[in-house]
C-alpha positions as a Python dict, from the first residue, in 0.01 Angstrom:
ca = {
    (1, 'M'): (0, 0, 0),
    (2, 'I'): (23, 288, 249),
    (3, 'V'): (89, 630, 99),
    (4, 'E'): (187, 911, 333),
    (5, 'R'): (36, 1243, 230),
    (6, 'L'): (79, 1601, 339),
    (7, 'T'): (-135, 1691, 637),
    (8, 'D'): (-363, 1995, 613),
    (9, 'E'): (-112, 2203, 808),
    (10, 'D'): (181, 2088, 595),
    (11, 'A'): (-15, 2161, 276),
    (12, 'R'): (-81, 2518, 398),
    (13, 'I'): (290, 2564, 464),
    (14, 'L'): (376, 2437, 115),
    (15, 'A'): (121, 2673, -41),
    (16, 'R'): (291, 2975, 122),
    (17, 'E'): (599, 2909, -89),
    (18, 'R'): (546, 3128, -390),
    (19, 'G'): (732, 3397, -576),
    (20, 'P'): (1051, 3496, -393),
    (21, 'V'): (939, 3337, -64),
    (22, 'S'): (1084, 2991, -9),
    (23, 'G'): (958, 2739, 245),
    (24, 'H'): (1262, 2598, 419),
    (25, 'T'): (1428, 2631, 755),
    (26, 'C'): (1804, 2627, 806),
    (27, 'K'): (2016, 2483, 1085),
    (28, 'V'): (2384, 2582, 1101),
    (29, 'L'): (2598, 2348, 1311),
    (30, 'M'): (2935, 2500, 1404),
    (31, 'V'): (3176, 2210, 1454),
    (32, 'D'): (3532, 2229, 1582),
    (33, 'G'): (3805, 2126, 1338),
    (34, 'A'): (3817, 2076, 962),
    (35, 'H'): (3575, 1828, 802),
    (36, 'D'): (3515, 1807, 429),
    (37, 'A'): (3201, 1725, 234),
    (38, 'D'): (3315, 1368, 165),
    (39, 'Q'): (3339, 1296, 539),
    (40, 'V'): (2997, 1444, 605),
    (41, 'R'): (2849, 1257, 307),
    (42, 'L'): (2984, 929, 443),
    (43, 'L'): (2830, 1001, 784),
    (44, 'V'): (2492, 1096, 637),
    (45, 'G'): (2495, 791, 411),
    (46, 'R'): (2538, 562, 712),
    (47, 'R'): (2263, 738, 907),
    (48, 'L'): (2008, 802, 632),
    (49, 'A'): (1822, 476, 696),
    (50, 'G'): (1727, 623, 1035),
    (51, 'V'): (1529, 899, 860),
    (52, 'P'): (1376, 724, 557),
    (53, 'Q'): (1155, 1027, 487),
    (54, 'L'): (1463, 1208, 355),
    (55, 'R'): (1461, 978, 50),
    (56, 'N'): (1105, 1080, -40),
    (57, 'R'): (992, 1354, -275),
    (58, 'L'): (653, 1517, -317),
    (59, 'V'): (431, 1378, -594),
    (60, 'P'): (96, 1547, -679),
    (61, 'A'): (-212, 1325, -663),
    (62, 'P'): (-377, 1228, -994),
    (63, 'L'): (-641, 1487, -1087),
    (64, 'G'): (-558, 1677, -768),
    (65, 'I'): (-817, 1480, -570),
    (66, 'A'): (-589, 1433, -268),
    (67, 'P'): (-292, 1612, -111),
    (68, 'P'): (55, 1545, -258),
    (69, 'A'): (214, 1219, -146),
    (70, 'W'): (562, 1148, -12),
    (71, 'L'): (699, 880, -245),
    (72, 'P'): (1050, 733, -287),
    (73, 'D'): (1276, 919, -525),
    (74, 'E'): (1397, 640, -752),
    (75, 'R'): (1681, 861, -878),
    (76, 'F'): (1798, 958, -530),
    (77, 'A'): (2167, 1051, -523),
    (78, 'L'): (2327, 1156, -197),
    (79, 'D'): (2586, 1380, -361),
    (80, 'R'): (2303, 1602, -491),
    (81, 'H'): (2202, 1673, -133),
    (82, 'V'): (2534, 1682, 56),
    (83, 'R'): (2763, 1931, -113),
    (84, 'D'): (3085, 2125, -71),
    (85, 'G'): (2992, 2484, 11),
    (86, 'G'): (3346, 2619, -16),
    (87, 'R'): (3547, 2826, 228),
    (88, 'V'): (3447, 3137, 423),
    (89, 'E'): (3699, 3337, 618),
    (90, 'D'): (3502, 3489, 905),
    (91, 'H'): (3164, 3527, 1078),
    (92, 'A'): (3043, 3800, 842),
    (93, 'A'): (3126, 3588, 537),
    (94, 'L'): (2939, 3295, 693),
    (95, 'E'): (2631, 3514, 742),
    (96, 'R'): (2646, 3619, 375),
    (97, 'A'): (2690, 3260, 255),
    (98, 'V'): (2396, 3133, 460),
    (99, 'A'): (2178, 3426, 347),
    (100, 'A'): (2252, 3333, -16),
    (101, 'L'): (2150, 2972, 54),
    (102, 'M'): (1827, 3089, 218),
    (103, 'A'): (1732, 3272, -103),
    (104, 'V'): (1752, 2954, -315),
    (105, 'H'): (1441, 2737, -334),
    (106, 'L'): (1473, 2365, -279),
    (107, 'D'): (1403, 2160, -591),
    (108, 'R'): (1054, 2005, -564),
    (109, 'A'): (1152, 1734, -810),
    (110, 'R'): (1384, 1592, -542),
    (111, 'P'): (1361, 1527, -167),
    (112, 'L'): (1321, 1866, -1),
    (113, 'W'): (1647, 1901, 186),
    (114, 'A'): (2007, 2002, 122),
    (115, 'L'): (2324, 2001, 329),
    (116, 'D'): (2617, 2232, 248),
    (117, 'V'): (2955, 2193, 417),
    (118, 'L'): (3151, 2519, 459),
    (119, 'S'): (3506, 2553, 587),
    (120, 'L'): (3534, 2846, 827),
    (121, 'G'): (3889, 2972, 799),
    (122, 'G'): (4016, 2613, 795),
    (123, 'R'): (3970, 2590, 1173),
    (124, 'R'): (3600, 2512, 1204),
    (125, 'T'): (3332, 2359, 988),
    (126, 'A'): (2981, 2494, 932),
    (127, 'I'): (2730, 2223, 839),
    (128, 'V'): (2428, 2401, 689),
    (129, 'L'): (2112, 2190, 673),
    (130, 'R'): (1815, 2328, 483),
    (131, 'L'): (1493, 2137, 537),
    (132, 'H'): (1154, 2226, 394),
    (133, 'H'): (911, 2336, 661),
    (134, 'C'): (632, 2121, 512),
    (135, 'M'): (840, 1816, 606),
    (136, 'A'): (917, 1903, 968),
    (137, 'D'): (875, 2182, 1222),
    (138, 'G'): (1144, 2293, 1467),
    (139, 'M'): (1103, 2004, 1709),
    (140, 'M'): (1104, 1742, 1433),
    (141, 'A'): (1405, 1908, 1266),
    (142, 'M'): (1600, 1861, 1589),
    (143, 'R'): (1519, 1490, 1584),
    (144, 'I'): (1651, 1469, 1229),
    (145, 'I'): (1974, 1642, 1332),
    (146, 'R'): (2023, 1405, 1624),
    (147, 'T'): (1975, 1102, 1400),
    (148, 'L'): (2163, 1228, 1096),
    (149, 'L'): (2461, 1419, 1236),
    (150, 'L'): (2519, 1398, 1611),
    (151, 'D'): (2735, 1124, 1759),
    (152, 'P'): (2517, 894, 1974),
    (153, 'S'): (2574, 870, 2345),
    (154, 'D'): (2682, 534, 2487),
    (155, 'D'): (2325, 423, 2558),
    (156, 'E'): (2211, 528, 2210),
    (157, 'A'): (2496, 369, 2017),
    (158, 'D'): (2339, 27, 1973),
    (159, 'S'): (2001, 165, 1864),
    (160, 'Q'): (2167, 381, 1599),
    (161, 'R'): (2371, 105, 1438),
    (162, 'R'): (2175, 65, 1117),
    (163, 'P'): (2243, -88, 775),
    (164, 'D'): (2475, 118, 556),
    (165, 'R'): (2284, 239, 252),
    (166, 'S'): (2523, 512, 147),
    (167, 'S'): (2513, 394, -212),
    (168, 'G'): (2170, 553, -250),
    (169, 'E'): (1994, 234, -357),
    (170, 'L'): (1629, 229, -261),
    (171, 'A'): (1605, -140, -172),
    (172, 'D'): (1235, -230, -135),
    (173, 'A'): (1118, 135, -145),
    (174, 'T'): (984, 161, -499),
    (175, 'R'): (731, 399, -640),
    (176, 'P'): (378, 258, -683),
    (177, 'R'): (234, 234, -1034),
    (178, 'P'): (6, 519, -1159),
    (179, 'A'): (-304, 301, -1131),
    (180, 'A'): (-224, 223, -768),
    (181, 'L'): (-167, 594, -696),
    (182, 'L'): (-502, 684, -853),
    (183, 'A'): (-676, 413, -649),
    (184, 'D'): (-510, 532, -329),
    (185, 'A'): (-600, 896, -397),
    (186, 'T'): (-962, 796, -469),
    (187, 'L'): (-978, 601, -142),
    (188, 'W'): (-826, 897, 42),
    (189, 'R'): (-1093, 1126, -104),
    (190, 'A'): (-1373, 892, -6),
    (191, 'G'): (-1227, 860, 341),
    (192, 'W'): (-1194, 1238, 363),
    (193, 'V'): (-1565, 1283, 292),
    (194, 'A'): (-1653, 1015, 549),
    (195, 'R'): (-1426, 1180, 806),
    (196, 'R'): (-1587, 1519, 745),
    (197, 'V'): (-1934, 1375, 808),
    (198, 'A'): (-1819, 1182, 1117),
    (199, 'E'): (-1633, 1481, 1261),
    (200, 'G'): (-1936, 1703, 1210),
    (201, 'A'): (-2161, 1450, 1385),
    (202, 'R'): (-1915, 1416, 1675),
    (203, 'T'): (-1889, 1792, 1708),
    (204, 'L'): (-2269, 1827, 1724),
    (205, 'A'): (-2299, 1544, 1976),
    (206, 'C'): (-2024, 1688, 2189),
    (207, 'R'): (-2181, 2032, 2189),
    (208, 'R'): (-2524, 1892, 2278),
    (209, 'G'): (-2408, 1646, 2542),
    (210, 'N'): (-2110, 1823, 2690),
    (211, 'R'): (-2155, 2195, 2645),
    (212, 'P'): (-1894, 2407, 2821),
    (213, 'D'): (-2033, 2640, 3083),
    (214, 'A'): (-2095, 3004, 3000),
    (215, 'T'): (-1776, 3118, 3172),
    (216, 'A'): (-1559, 2875, 2973),
    (217, 'R'): (-1724, 2983, 2647),
    (218, 'R'): (-1668, 3350, 2727),
    (219, 'E'): (-1305, 3286, 2817),
    (220, 'R'): (-1241, 3095, 2496),
    (221, 'L'): (-1410, 3360, 2280),
    (222, 'A'): (-1217, 3633, 2461),
    (223, 'A'): (-887, 3452, 2396),
    (224, 'I'): (-966, 3411, 2026),
    (225, 'H'): (-1087, 3770, 1988),
    (226, 'R'): (-785, 3907, 2168),
    (227, 'A'): (-546, 3698, 1957),
    (228, 'L'): (-695, 3773, 1616),
    (229, 'A'): (-796, 4136, 1667),
    (230, 'P'): (-606, 4370, 1434),
    (231, 'D'): (-298, 4537, 1576),
    (232, 'G'): (-351, 4909, 1625),
    (233, 'H'): (-13, 5001, 1476),
    (234, 'P'): (85, 4938, 1113),
    (235, 'S'): (406, 4738, 1093),
    (236, 'P'): (701, 4909, 922),
    (237, 'L'): (810, 4556, 824),
    (238, 'A'): (497, 4493, 615),
    (239, 'R'): (680, 4507, 282),
    (240, 'P'): (636, 4278, -19),
    (241, 'A'): (910, 4016, -15),
    (242, 'G'): (1203, 4058, -251),
    (243, 'P'): (1447, 3794, -381),
    (244, 'R'): (1750, 3866, -158),
    (245, 'R'): (1807, 3779, 208),
    (246, 'R'): (2023, 3901, 492),
    (247, 'A'): (2122, 3679, 783),
    (248, 'A'): (2274, 3749, 1123),
    (249, 'F'): (2364, 3526, 1417),
    (250, 'R'): (2439, 3609, 1779),
    (251, 'S'): (2493, 3352, 2053),
    (252, 'F'): (2526, 3372, 2433),
    (253, 'P'): (2593, 3132, 2722),
    (254, 'L'): (2260, 2970, 2809),
    (255, 'E'): (2336, 2989, 3182),
    (256, 'D'): (2370, 3368, 3159),
    (257, 'V'): (2024, 3396, 3002),
    (258, 'K'): (1877, 3162, 3264),
    (259, 'A'): (2032, 3378, 3538),
    (260, 'L'): (1855, 3686, 3396),
    (261, 'A'): (1521, 3503, 3396),
    (262, 'H'): (1559, 3358, 3745),
    (263, 'G'): (1705, 3678, 3890),
    (264, 'A'): (1417, 3901, 3778),
    (265, 'P'): (1218, 4056, 4064),
    (266, 'E'): (902, 3891, 3929),
    (267, 'R'): (861, 3545, 3776),
    (268, 'A'): (1008, 3525, 3425),
    (269, 'T'): (1117, 3249, 3189),
    (270, 'V'): (1405, 3213, 2946),
    (271, 'N'): (1159, 3276, 2661),
    (272, 'D'): (1051, 3601, 2831),
    (273, 'V'): (1416, 3711, 2829),
    (274, 'V'): (1438, 3608, 2462),
    (275, 'L'): (1136, 3825, 2375),
    (276, 'A'): (1273, 4116, 2581),
    (277, 'A'): (1607, 4090, 2395),
    (278, 'V'): (1424, 4089, 2061),
    (279, 'A'): (1228, 4394, 2176),
    (280, 'G'): (1554, 4576, 2242),
    (281, 'G'): (1681, 4492, 1894),
    (282, 'L'): (1355, 4599, 1730),
    (283, 'R'): (1362, 4934, 1915),
    (284, 'R'): (1695, 5013, 1751),
    (285, 'L'): (1576, 4899, 1407),
    (286, 'L'): (1256, 5106, 1418),
    (287, 'D'): (1450, 5409, 1536),
    (288, 'N'): (1683, 5370, 1236),
    (289, 'M'): (1381, 5336, 1004),
    (290, 'G'): (1236, 5660, 1141),
    (291, 'A'): (939, 5489, 1311),
    (292, 'E'): (819, 5589, 1656),
    (293, 'P'): (853, 5316, 1921),
    (294, 'H'): (520, 5154, 2004),
    (295, 'E'): (377, 4818, 2105),
    (296, 'L'): (469, 4561, 1843),
    (297, 'R'): (285, 4231, 1837),
    (298, 'V'): (487, 3916, 1772),
    (299, 'K'): (375, 3563, 1697),
    (300, 'V'): (521, 3296, 1926),
    (301, 'P'): (482, 2934, 1800),
    (302, 'V'): (384, 2675, 2063),
    (303, 'S'): (462, 2307, 1999),
    (304, 'L'): (174, 2060, 2041),
    (305, 'H'): (387, 1750, 1983),
    (306, 'R'): (349, 1464, 2228),
    (307, 'P'): (651, 1279, 2366),
    (308, 'G'): (756, 985, 2152),
    (309, 'E'): (590, 1095, 1828),
    (310, 'K'): (765, 952, 1523),
    (311, 'V'): (589, 1128, 1234),
    (312, 'L'): (785, 1413, 1075),
    (313, 'A'): (493, 1654, 1043),
    (314, 'N'): (408, 1998, 1172),
    (315, 'R'): (205, 2009, 1492),
    (316, 'D'): (199, 2345, 1660),
    (317, 'S'): (-16, 2641, 1749),
    (318, 'F'): (81, 2990, 1857),
    (319, 'M'): (10, 3283, 2082),
    (320, 'F'): (57, 3655, 2031),
    (321, 'V'): (259, 3878, 2264),
    (322, 'S'): (280, 4257, 2246),
    (323, 'L'): (634, 4386, 2297),
    (324, 'P'): (629, 4728, 2471),
    (325, 'L'): (886, 4904, 2255),
    (326, 'D'): (761, 5239, 2386),
    (327, 'E'): (882, 5147, 2739),
    (328, 'P'): (1235, 5295, 2777),
    (329, 'D'): (1343, 5083, 3075),
    (330, 'P'): (1479, 4735, 2981),
    (331, 'L'): (1378, 4572, 3311),
    (332, 'A'): (1028, 4716, 3290),
    (333, 'R'): (1001, 4576, 2937),
    (334, 'L'): (1101, 4230, 3060),
    (335, 'L'): (850, 4238, 3345),
    (336, 'A'): (570, 4357, 3117),
    (337, 'I'): (644, 4078, 2868),
    (338, 'A'): (660, 3817, 3145),
    (339, 'A'): (324, 3933, 3282),
    (340, 'E'): (163, 3912, 2939),
    (341, 'T'): (299, 3566, 2856),
    (342, 'R'): (168, 3441, 3192),
    (343, 'E'): (-172, 3583, 3102),
    (344, 'R'): (-166, 3425, 2755),
    (345, 'K'): (-72, 3086, 2901),
    (346, 'A'): (-336, 3109, 3175),
    (347, 'A'): (-595, 3181, 2905),
    (348, 'H'): (-469, 2873, 2711),
    (349, 'E'): (-452, 3094, 2402),
    (350, 'A'): (-255, 2844, 2192),
    (351, 'D'): (-502, 2562, 2269),
    (352, 'A'): (-800, 2791, 2206),
    (353, 'L'): (-665, 2891, 1864),
    (354, 'D'): (-588, 2530, 1773),
    (355, 'S'): (-945, 2428, 1865),
    (356, 'F'): (-1087, 2729, 1682),
    (357, 'F'): (-915, 2642, 1353),
    (358, 'S'): (-998, 2271, 1395),
    (359, 'D'): (-1368, 2352, 1443),
    (360, 'L'): (-1367, 2582, 1141),
    (361, 'R'): (-1205, 2308, 933),
    (362, 'R'): (-1488, 2068, 1022),
    (363, 'W'): (-1758, 2315, 926),
    (364, 'S'): (-1607, 2496, 628),
    (365, 'R'): (-1266, 2463, 466),
    (366, 'S'): (-1319, 2800, 298),
    (367, 'L'): (-1381, 2976, 631),
    (368, 'E'): (-1082, 2800, 784),
    (369, 'R'): (-854, 2910, 498),
    (370, 'L'): (-985, 3266, 530),
    (371, 'A'): (-917, 3267, 906),
    (372, 'Q'): (-567, 3124, 852),
    (373, 'R'): (-488, 3397, 599),
    (374, 'W'): (-607, 3660, 847),
    (375, 'A'): (-394, 3510, 1125),
    (376, 'M'): (-90, 3542, 895),
    (377, 'S'): (-169, 3904, 808),
    (378, 'P'): (70, 4188, 905),
    (379, 'R'): (-238, 4356, 1051),
    (380, 'V'): (-236, 4087, 1321),
    (381, 'F'): (137, 4055, 1397),
    (382, 'A'): (467, 4202, 1278),
    (383, 'V'): (739, 3944, 1354),
    (384, 'N'): (747, 3569, 1417),
    (385, 'V'): (979, 3471, 1707),
    (386, 'S'): (1033, 3097, 1759),
    (387, 'N'): (1238, 2925, 2029),
    (388, 'V'): (1331, 2557, 1997),
    (389, 'P'): (1539, 2348, 2240),
    (390, 'G'): (1830, 2160, 2087),
    (391, 'P'): (2087, 1911, 2218),
    (392, 'Q'): (2245, 2023, 2544),
    (393, 'G'): (2560, 1920, 2725),
    (394, 'R'): (2864, 1834, 2509),
    (395, 'P'): (2733, 1692, 2180),
    (396, 'T'): (2983, 1595, 1912),
    (397, 'V'): (2978, 1548, 1534),
    (398, 'M'): (3225, 1297, 1387),
    (399, 'G'): (3409, 1307, 1719),
    (400, 'S'): (3449, 1687, 1715),
    (401, 'R'): (3278, 1924, 1956),
    (402, 'L'): (2957, 2096, 1849),
    (403, 'I'): (3045, 2454, 1944),
    (404, 'K'): (2702, 2605, 1883),
    (405, 'M'): (2403, 2585, 1655),
    (406, 'H'): (2223, 2863, 1469),
    (407, 'D'): (1871, 2854, 1332),
    (408, 'L'): (1713, 3050, 1046),
    (409, 'V'): (1357, 3041, 917),
    (410, 'E'): (1240, 3201, 594),
    (411, 'I'): (1042, 3524, 610),
    (412, 'A'): (683, 3552, 489),
    (413, 'D'): (536, 3801, 247),
    (414, 'R'): (484, 4134, 426),
    (415, 'H'): (679, 4007, 724),
    (416, 'A'): (1029, 4124, 634),
    (417, 'L'): (1201, 3987, 945),
    (418, 'R'): (1197, 3645, 1112),
    (419, 'V'): (1368, 3556, 1441),
    (420, 'A'): (1455, 3194, 1525),
    (421, 'V'): (1614, 3106, 1859),
    (422, 'V'): (1772, 2773, 1944),
    (423, 'S'): (1950, 2646, 2255),
    (424, 'A'): (2221, 2388, 2191),
    (425, 'A'): (2556, 2289, 2344),
    (426, 'D'): (2482, 2515, 2643),
    (427, 'R'): (2449, 2826, 2425),
    (428, 'L'): (2146, 3026, 2315),
    (429, 'S'): (2158, 3153, 1957),
    (430, 'F'): (1946, 3418, 1786),
    (431, 'G'): (1915, 3367, 1409),
    (432, 'L'): (1780, 3662, 1208),
    (433, 'C'): (1656, 3628, 850),
    (434, 'A'): (1538, 3942, 670),
    (435, 'D'): (1441, 4071, 330),
    (436, 'A'): (1750, 4255, 207),
    (437, 'G'): (1546, 4529, 41),
    (438, 'A'): (1328, 4604, 344),
    (439, 'V'): (1581, 4571, 628),
    (440, 'Q'): (1901, 4754, 544),
    (441, 'R'): (2056, 4736, 892),
    (442, 'L'): (1997, 4388, 1025),
    (443, 'D'): (2311, 4435, 1233),
    (444, 'L'): (2117, 4687, 1444),
    (445, 'V'): (1877, 4414, 1552),
    (446, 'A'): (2154, 4160, 1617),
    (447, 'D'): (2372, 4405, 1812),
    (448, 'G'): (2064, 4545, 1986),
    (449, 'I'): (1982, 4197, 2121),
    (450, 'A'): (2330, 4177, 2277),
    (451, 'Q'): (2297, 4531, 2417),
    (452, 'E'): (1959, 4448, 2567),
    (453, 'L'): (2097, 4144, 2748),
    (454, 'R'): (2382, 4355, 2885),
    (455, 'A'): (2134, 4622, 2996),
    (456, 'L'): (1922, 4363, 3176),
    (457, 'R'): (2228, 4228, 3350),
    (458, 'A'): (2321, 4581, 3463),
    (459, 'A'): (1965, 4645, 3585),
    (460, 'L'): (1955, 4337, 3811),
    (461, 'P'): (2138, 4331, 4144),
    (462, 'A'): (2446, 4109, 4148),
    (463, 'R'): (2298, 3905, 4432),
    (464, 'A'): (1985, 3831, 4226),
    (465, 'L'): (2199, 3718, 3932),
    (466, 'E'): (2405, 3491, 4153),
    (467, 'S'): (2099, 3327, 4300),
    (468, 'G'): (1941, 3302, 3955),
    (469, 'A'): (2244, 3119, 3820),
    (470, 'R'): (2217, 2846, 4085),
}
């Protein structure tokens, strides 16, 4: 018997879900035409065998001696997970409906996902997938969407023809007996102790036999110190989380954003333009909150997944970037951000932090947990800004065009705003999730992002934009 358990990283993510803070992400697929919940349920039922993890629920280990296990839900019923979300008339109503869904925790007694089908004015359909973050990060969530919802291309069609298990029967996937679970958890615990000893021995041997030179050690320590040093400015978003959420979406042609990056007078990336746009939105929010503009540090997740990985688990690190909100010129802000991200990448900050936490885990789980809590503190960063690539070109769902995709990620306690960016169907979308009590004017951030992109376009010569678009 092989029991899949939460990884250390996934267990930390699950533990952050407490009180009013939930632990799920949300993908909103805007599809042309009218499609009802029965049609989507039929599609998901045919595809579900391609993502068998979606039939599993979390089960605590006996006596708590091992992490929770993913085990088949013997009472799995697809209609509990794919539901009719009703009708919304316009974009603002969609934002309110998705915000309400973000505030509802997923039921831990069932598989940790839900899919709501909303009719948008009878002309378009919004398919809202909520997926717990302990099950998959942004990259893995995109793989689930491709398997579960997107029509396969011609070369993928054969590989995606799978047995139809829409009835919800579990076939051979049955839950092990309690005695078998206890035995497996005991073996896991024994293996965990053995791994700790072996990892410690390997670490010592590596440090004795292959010590990095003094320059490399100094560079790594400098990267870690720089990343985890407290921010000099208290964040106005460091409020205790309340129970209500606000959501806002804005999307733009991806080619226009690429043209801004490539047309900049100094080297910049699409993600640099994303961060500059967020900086413009945050400037307007802080001004409305009566806070002086200053440097605001944001956390930028960095995926560490390798090509071809199949496991739906979190595997990422992060780097920190200071957004110069006190700089009044939009182009100067972009260039300053681009220069800093180049510096962070050259210092391999994400890899250094990943190694730092891995080393701490080998030596002391208590120290590692303490360092992780510090890294999540509002004294270290104010806002988390993620950017995940989605399906490009002309993807379809049930034969209808995927117009765009939005992404939302739940806030954290004392981090009242979260920004999630996704590129899909040749558009780039900014998804904003905020605590409704702490951020009264989320529209200022959303509209400020659009204004910042327009200001950057106006600041760049037309010739530079034309060459950047090529």
